C-alpha positions in Angstrom: 14.1 25.5 -3.4 13.1 25.1 -7.2 16.5 24.5 -8.4 17.1 22.2 -5.3 14.1 20.1 -6.5 15.1 20.1 -10.2 18.7 18.7 -9.0 17.0 16.0 -6.8 14.8 14.8 -9.8 17.9 14.8 -12.0 19.7 12.4 -9.5 16.8 10.3 -8.3 16.7 6.9 -9.3 13.8 3.9 -9.3 15.0 0.9 -8.0 14.0 -2.5 -9.2 11.7 -4.8 -7.3 14.8 -7.0 -5.8 16.4 -4.0 -4.7 13.4 -2.4 -3.2 12.9 -5.5 -1.1 16.0 -5.3 0.3 15.7 -1.7 1.2 12.4 -2.5 2.7 14.1 -5.2 4.8 17.0 -3.1 5.9 14.4 -1.0 7.7 11.7 -3.9 8.7 12.8 -6.8 10.7 9.4 -7.9 12.1 7.6 -10.6 9.9 4.3 -8.9 10.3 5.6 -5.5 8.6 7.6 -7.6 5.8 4.5 -9.5 5.1 2.1 -6.7 4.8 4.7 -4.9 2.6 5.0 -7.7 0.3 1.0 -8.3 0.3 0.5 -4.5 -0.7 3.1 -4.7 -3.3 1.5 -7.8 -4.9 -1.9 -6.2 -4.5 -0.5 -2.7 -6.4 1.1 -5.1 -9.2 -2.4 -6.7 -9.9 -4.1 -3.3 -10.0 -1.3 -2.0 -12.5 -2.1 -4.8 -14.7 -5.6 -3.5 -14.8 -5.0 0.3 -15.1 -1.4 0.8 -16.1 0.2 -2.4 -17.2 3.4 -0.6 -18.6 4.5 0.3 -15.2 3.5 -2.9 -13.4 7.0 -3.3 -11.5 6.9 0.6 -10.5 3.5 0.2 -8.6 4.9 -3.2 -7.1 8.1 -1.0 -5.8 5.8 1.6 -4.3 3.8 -1.1 -2.7 7.0 -2.5 -1.4 8.3 0.9 0.2 5.1 2.4 1.4 5.9 1.8 5.0 9.7 1.6 5.0 10.0 3.9 8.2 6.9 2.5 9.9 8.6 -0.3 12.2 11.5 2.3 13.3 9.4 5.6 13.4 5.8 4.9 13.7 5.0 8.2 15.2 6.8 10.0 12.5 5.3 7.9 9.6 5.6 9.2 6.3 8.0 12.0 7.4 10.8 9.5 8.2 10.1 7.9 5.2 10.6 10.8 3.0 13.9 11.4 4.8 15.1 7.9 4.1 14.1 7.7 0.5 15.9 11.2 -0.2 19.1 10.1 1.7 18.9 6.9 -0.7 18.4 9.4 -3.6 15.3 8.0 -4.8 13.3 9.5 -7.5 10.9 12.3 -6.4 7.8 10.8 -8.0 8.5 7.7 -6.0 9.0 9.6 -2.9 5.5 11.5 -3.6 3.8 8.2 -4.2 4.7 6.6 -1.2 4.3 9.5 1.4 0.8 10.4 -0.2 -0.7 7.4 1.4 -0.4 9.2 4.7 -2.7 11.7 3.7 -4.6 13.1 6.6 -3.6 9.8 8.6 0.2 10.2 9.0 0.6 13.8 9.8 1.1 14.3 6.1 -0.7 16.8 3.9 0.5 15.4 0.4 -2.9 14.1 -1.2 -2.8 11.3 -3.5 -3.0 12.8 -7.0 -2.1 10.0 -9.6 -4.3 7.2 -9.9 -1.6 4.8 -8.7 -1.4 6.9 -5.6 -5.0 6.8 -5.1 -5.0 3.0 -5.4 -2.1 2.7 -2.6 -4.2 5.0 -0.4 -7.2 2.6 -0.8 -5.9 -0.6 -0.3 -3.2 -0.2 2.4 -6.0 -0.3 5.1 -8.0 -2.7 3.1 -5.7 -5.2 2.8 -5.6 -5.2 6.5 -9.1 -5.8 7.0 -9.3 -8.5 4.3 -6.5 -10.4 6.0 -8.0 -10.2 9.4 -11.5 -11.4 8.0 -9.8 -14.5 6.1 -8.2 -15.5 9.6 -11.7 -15.9 10.9 -13.0 -18.3 8.2 -12.3 -22.0 8.9 -10.0 -22.0 5.6 -8.0 -19.0 7.1 -7.6 -18.1 3.3 -8.9 -15.6 0.9 -9.6 -18.2 -1.7 -12.9 -18.8 -0.5 -13.8 -15.1 0.5 -16.4 -13.3 -0.5 -17.2 -9.4 -1.0 -20.3 -9.7 1.1 -18.2 -11.4 4.1 -15.8 -8.4 3.9 -18.5 -6.0 4.0 -20.0 -7.6 7.0 -16.9 -7.1 8.9 -16.4 -3.5 7.4 -19.7 -2.5 8.8 -18.8 -4.1 12.2 -16.8 -1.3 14.3 -15.6 -3.8 16.7 -13.7 -5.8 14.2 -10.3 -4.9 13.2 -10.7 -1.5 15.1 -7.3 -0.3 14.0 -8.4 -0.3 10.4 -9.8 3.0 8.9 -13.1 2.6 7.1 -13.0 6.3 6.4 -9.8 5.9 4.6 -10.9 3.1 2.7 -14.2 4.7 1.7 -12.2 7.6 0.9 -9.9 5.6 -1.4 -12.7 4.3 -3.4 -14.0 7.7 -3.8 -10.7 8.9 -5.3 -10.7 6.0 -7.5 -14.0 6.7 -8.8 -15.4 3.1 -8.1 -17.9 1.8 -5.6 -16.6 0.3 -2.0 -17.9 -3.1 -3.0 -15.9 -2.7 -6.4 -13.0 -1.9 -4.4 -13.3 -4.8 -2.2 -13.8 -7.3 -4.8 -10.8 -6.5 -6.8 -8.5 -6.4 -3.7 -9.9 -10.0 -2.7 -9.0 -11.0 -6.3 -5.5 -9.4 -6.2 -4.8 -11.0 -2.8 -5.9 -14.5 -4.2 -3.4 -14.0 -6.8 -0.7 -14.0 -4.2 -1.9 -17.3 -3.0 0.9 -19.2 -4.7 3.6 -17.0 -3.1 2.5 -16.8 0.2 -0.1 -18.0 2.5 -3.0 -15.5 2.7 
């Protein structure tokens, strides 16, 4: 097994942003899923500028590919993702980064370890909550969204019931920041995408 893993690492590659987007769109046709992956990618890029500026595009690529299997294989999420990415001979570190966001959620037992993985784990669900909260505002935008508004929705279990508050809180803890700091930064990150897409 150790030899096989070394061989895989040797042949693994990291696609650029445009190639990663093309790969994502091969497996996702629903506008909702494409939009979600694009938003998560943009938010990851924003966090990379704050924490790991030299690897900004890498973080964005991880965001693009994190749900590559969800549309076609929702019941095998992260399991199929790993298979697809290995078939594409992608880098093992990239695969690990992507599948670890399903830790204890998508039948996957690989925990987020690198800081970038912890960010993805935290913001994947949170971007959905913030997006849903924005749609409830007259502006239907994150541009005038405030942290306190999101926190109010966060504490309302009847709002966006599919969003795991537990995962978001665990993610903030993994990152070593408060939930409010995570929400504030994610709002700012989503605002930065407003010129590219309507959020």
